[in-house]
N, C-alpha and C positions, 0 to 999 in steps of 0.2 A: 297567595297561594298557600293553602292549608292542607292539613292532613286529616282524612276522615276514616272512620270505621264504618263500612258499608257492606252491602251484600253484592255478590257477583253471581249472576245466573249461570247454571249449568244444567245438564240433563236433556232429555228428549223433548220433542214438542208435546205440550200439555202434560208433561211429567217433570216439573221443575225440581231442581236441587240447588241450593245456595251455599256458597262458601262465604264466611264472614271474613273480610279482609281489611287490611290497613292500606289505603291507597291515597295518592295525591288527589286532591279535589278536582283537578283538571284532566285526569286520566279517564279513558272510557270505562263504562260500567264493567265490561268483562275483559278489560285490558290489563296493562301493567299494574302490579301492586307491590307493596313493600313486604308484607308478611300476611300468611294465612293464620287467623287466630280462632277459627271454629268452622262449625257447619250447621245448616238448618235444613231439614227435610220435611216440608209441610205435607207431603204425600202420605206419611205414616199416621196412625191414629193411636195415640196422640202424637202431634208433631215432634220430631226429634231434634234436639238442640244440643250441640256439644261445644263447649267453650274452653279456651285456655285462659282461665281467669287471670293468672299472673301476668301474661303477655298483654291482655287487654288493659290491665290496670297500669302496666308500664307505659303503654302508648297514650292513655288518658293523662297520666302524669306528664308526659312530654308535649301535651297539648292537642292530642287527636280528638275530633269531635264525632261522636256516633250520630248516624242519621236517626230520624224519628223511629223508623222500623227497628233498627238495631237496638236503640235505647228500650223500646218495648220488649224485645226479646230478652235483653239483659235484666229488665225489671222482673219479667216472668220467671226467670231462672234464678232470682234472688241475688243477683250480682251486687246490686247497690246496698242491700242489707249486709252482705258480708263485708264490704269494704268500708261501710260507714260507722 
C-alpha cells in the first residue's frame, strides 16, 4: 500500500478539470485523498497548471510516487530542474 501523486477528474462532461492530489494507491480515482497539491486545466490554451512545489517536494521526500502523467506535468513546469 503506497502513496501516489495523481490526477482526480472533476468538471462537466467533455469539459475536464483535474486536481493534482496525494492519495493512497488503493483509493478510487475521484475518492478520498490526503492532500490537494495543485490543479490542471487542459481546456485552456495553453493548458493551465498550478502547483504547490513545497508540498509536492515534501510528499516525494516521504516516498510518494507521481504517476506518469503527473511526472510529465511536473517536468513541463520545470519542477525537477528547480529541485535538482
